[in-house]
C-alpha positions as CSV (number, residue, x, y, z in Angstrom):
1,M,34.5,46.9,47.4
2,K,32.7,47.9,50.6
3,C,34.2,46.8,53.9
4,H,32.4,43.8,55.4
5,A,33.6,44.7,58.9
6,C,32.4,48.3,59.3
7,S,30.1,48.7,56.2
8,K,31.4,52.3,55.9
9,G,34.8,52.1,54.2
10,I,36.1,50.9,50.9
11,L,38.6,48.0,50.6
12,S,41.5,48.5,48.4
13,Q,44.7,46.5,47.6
14,K,47.7,48.0,49.3
15,T,50.6,47.1,51.5
16,K,50.5,48.2,55.1
17,Q,53.0,47.8,57.9
18,H,51.5,45.3,60.4
19,V,52.8,44.2,63.8
20,F,52.9,40.5,64.4
21,T,53.3,39.2,68.0
22,Y,54.6,35.9,69.2
23,R,55.4,35.0,72.8
24,G,55.6,38.6,73.9
25,K,58.0,39.6,71.1
26,F,56.9,41.5,68.0
27,I,58.0,42.2,64.5
28,K,56.8,44.8,61.9
29,L,56.3,43.4,58.4
30,D,54.9,44.9,55.2
31,Q,51.6,43.0,54.7
32,P,49.8,43.2,51.4
33,G,46.0,42.8,51.4
34,L,42.7,44.4,51.0
35,W,42.6,47.2,53.6
36,C,39.7,49.3,54.7
37,N,40.1,53.1,54.5
38,S,37.8,53.6,57.4
39,C,38.3,50.9,60.1
40,E,41.6,49.6,58.8
41,E,40.5,46.0,58.9
42,G,42.1,43.8,56.3
43,I,41.3,40.8,54.2
44,L,44.2,38.6,53.2
45,N,44.2,35.9,50.6
46,G,46.7,33.1,50.3
47,E,49.1,35.1,48.0
48,D,49.1,38.0,50.5
49,I,49.9,35.7,53.4
50,A,52.6,33.9,51.5
51,K,54.5,37.2,51.1
52,T,55.0,37.5,54.8
53,E,55.0,33.8,55.9
54,K,58.7,33.2,55.5
55,S,59.7,36.3,57.5
56,F,57.2,35.4,60.2
57,D,58.4,31.8,60.4
58,E,62.0,33.0,60.7
59,F,61.0,35.4,63.5
60,R,59.2,32.6,65.4
61,S,62.3,30.4,65.1
62,N,64.5,33.2,66.5
63,V,62.2,33.7,69.4
64,D,62.1,30.0,70.2
65,G,65.9,29.9,70.1
């Protein structure tokens, strides 16, 4: 599938390490999704988001104390 963001690259399903930031803190998580091989933009569906949601929620709870 052609990338909708850059119109140059091809989107393919893979897992990529992504940095999530919350209140000045960050965590690196493996995020599955459709990722562009040119601009590195990603498209995430509900299943992709669900795979990192629990870890991100735990991270936010730890930051909030």
